[in-house]
BAMARDREN-522209 format. One line per field, with one value per residue (C-alpha): residue number from 1; residue in three letters; z, x, y. Coordinates in Angstrom, 2 decimals. Layout:
num <- [NUM	...]
residuo <- [ala	...]
zz <- [Z	...]
xx <- [X	...]
yy <- [Y	...]
This chain:
num <- [1	2	3	4	5	6	7	8	9	10	11	12	13	14	15	16	17	18	19	20	21	22	23	24	25	26	27	28	29	30	31	32	33	34	35	36	37	38	39	40	41	42	43	44	45	46	47	48	49	50	51	52	53	54	55	56	57	58	59	60	61	62	63	64	65	66	67	68	69	70	71	72	73	74	75	76	77	78	79	80	81	82	83	84	85	86	87	88	89	90	91	92	93	94	95	96	97	98	99	100	101	102	103	104	105	106	107	108	109	110	111	112	113	114	115	116	117	118	119	120	121	122	123	124	125	126	127	128	129	130	131	132	133	134	135	136	137	138	139	140	141	142	143	144	145	146	147	148	149	150	151	152	153	154	155]
residuo <- [met	thr	thr	thr	asn	his	thr	asn	tyr	thr	thr	glu	thr	his	leu	arg	val	arg	tyr	gln	glu	thr	asp	gln	met	gly	val	val	tyr	his	thr	asn	tyr	leu	val	trp	phe	glu	val	gly	arg	ser	asp	phe	ile	arg	glu	gln	gly	tyr	ser	tyr	gln	glu	leu	glu	glu	lys	gly	ile	leu	leu	pro	val	val	glu	ile	asn	cys	lys	tyr	leu	ser	pro	ala	arg	tyr	asp	gln	glu	val	val	val	thr	thr	arg	leu	ala	asp	phe	ser	gly	gly	lys	ile	ile	phe	glu	tyr	glu	ala	arg	lys	lys	glu	asp	asn	gln	leu	leu	val	thr	gly	val	thr	lys	his	leu	trp	val	asn	lys	glu	met	lys	trp	val	asn	ile	lys	arg	leu	phe	pro	asp	leu	phe	ala	lys	leu	asn	ala	val	cys	thr	lys	lys	glu	ala	glu	thr	his	cys	ser	gly]
zz <- [125.45	127.50	130.64	132.94	133.94	137.59	137.29	135.27	135.46	131.52	129.82	126.62	123.89	121.72	117.73	114.73	111.38	109.29	106.31	105.77	107.56	105.05	101.88	98.57	99.45	102.85	105.06	107.53	106.74	109.12	110.53	111.71	114.58	115.54	115.89	117.78	120.20	120.60	121.55	123.56	125.97	125.93	127.61	129.76	130.83	131.37	133.94	135.93	136.80	133.80	130.17	128.42	127.98	131.60	131.15	128.46	130.88	133.82	130.83	130.56	126.79	126.25	123.16	121.33	121.08	120.09	118.76	117.92	115.99	114.72	112.39	112.80	111.08	109.33	110.52	107.51	107.22	109.87	112.10	115.69	117.52	120.66	121.99	125.26	126.80	129.83	131.22	130.89	132.41	134.56	136.20	137.01	133.25	131.24	130.61	128.05	126.96	125.59	123.29	121.61	119.18	118.61	116.68	118.95	117.22	117.85	120.04	117.43	117.82	115.05	115.94	119.38	120.21	122.35	122.01	124.68	125.99	127.70	130.21	128.74	129.79	126.42	125.65	124.89	127.86	129.77	133.64	136.60	137.20	140.62	141.65	139.52	139.52	142.90	142.76	139.31	139.79	142.84	140.68	137.94	140.30	142.37	138.90	138.97	142.29	142.44	138.95	139.13	141.10	138.03	136.67	135.76	136.76	139.03	141.28]
xx <- [24.13	24.01	26.71	26.80	30.38	29.98	33.70	32.02	28.49	27.94	26.08	27.72	24.87	27.15	25.65	26.22	25.94	23.43	23.02	20.06	22.41	24.96	25.41	26.72	30.13	28.62	29.59	26.67	24.36	25.46	21.62	22.12	24.61	21.55	19.25	22.11	22.47	18.68	18.99	22.46	20.22	16.93	19.48	20.67	17.17	16.70	19.59	18.00	15.20	12.83	12.04	11.04	7.87	6.99	7.97	5.37	2.30	3.85	3.03	6.68	8.46	11.66	12.14	15.72	15.84	19.60	21.58	25.82	27.41	31.29	32.24	35.64	35.66	33.79	31.30	31.01	28.58	28.79	30.94	30.07	29.85	29.58	27.69	28.92	26.33	26.90	25.36	26.65	24.14	20.57	18.34	14.68	14.10	17.00	18.94	22.10	23.96	26.91	28.07	30.82	30.98	33.30	34.44	35.03	37.31	40.29	38.26	38.70	36.72	33.77	31.59	31.16	27.76	25.95	21.41	19.73	16.30	13.80	11.58	8.11	4.89	1.97	0.66	4.82	4.65	8.02	7.86	9.91	10.59	11.79	8.68	6.45	8.48	10.60	12.18	13.36	15.19	16.50	18.11	19.37	20.40	22.40	24.24	25.70	26.32	28.31	30.42	34.28	34.18	33.94	30.23	26.80	24.34	22.36	19.15]
yy <- [75.58	79.06	79.67	82.27	83.55	84.50	86.37	89.17	88.28	87.99	85.39	83.28	81.65	79.00	78.64	77.62	79.66	78.35	78.91	80.90	83.93	83.74	85.26	83.92	83.83	82.45	84.78	85.97	89.15	91.92	92.33	88.77	90.18	91.81	88.70	86.93	90.20	89.26	85.88	86.39	89.40	87.00	84.04	86.79	87.94	84.11	83.32	86.38	83.94	85.28	85.30	87.92	85.87	86.47	90.12	90.32	89.13	91.58	94.42	94.85	95.40	96.48	97.42	98.92	102.41	102.69	100.62	100.49	97.43	97.12	94.89	93.60	89.73	87.70	84.25	81.83	79.02	76.09	77.86	77.72	81.29	82.21	85.46	86.98	89.40	91.93	94.20	97.72	99.80	99.78	101.97	101.92	103.57	101.74	98.77	99.27	95.18	95.10	92.24	90.56	87.41	85.10	81.72	79.31	76.85	80.42	83.16	85.81	88.56	88.92	91.62	93.74	95.89	97.48	98.25	100.57	99.35	101.74	99.35	100.06	98.91	98.15	100.97	102.40	104.62	104.70	102.58	102.27	98.95	99.45	101.26	98.06	95.23	95.27	91.96	92.05	95.37	93.61	90.72	93.23	95.43	92.62	91.33	95.47	95.40	91.94	93.59	95.24	98.89	101.00	99.30	102.15	100.77	102.47	102.89]
C-alpha cells in the first residue's frame, strides 16, 4: 500500500517483514533495507505518473551511484514497517532520494538512508531529462518547487 503525503511530498510504502528477509535471530538482514528503499523509490516514481518500466521503455535508466544507510534499530520478522521516501535533490542530470523506515506500531525509527542516481541511457551515457523528457522533468520539478524553501532541487 502506498500513500502520498502532500504536506512535504513524501511517499509511504507499507511492508511486512517476511521470514526470508531475516537471519536466524529473526532480525532483518542489512541488505534488505536497500531493497525496501528500491520499493519506496519505485512507489515515489509511480506516484508521479510513471513506472520504472515506462522509464526504461523510453530509454532512461537510473543506476545507483552512491548509497548511504544508517542502521538504528532492528526490524524483526512479521513486523509492519513504513518506508518513507522523499525527493531530496533533483536536476536534469541526477536525482537523490532520502528514506526512513519505521515500525508501524510505535513509529520507532529503524533506518535512514540516501541514494543518488544519474539519468543515463541504455548505453550508460549520461542524459539530461530536462531536454530529452521535458514532461517527466516538469512533474519532478513540480514536486521540488512545492517543497519547503530550503529545497535543493534545481532545473
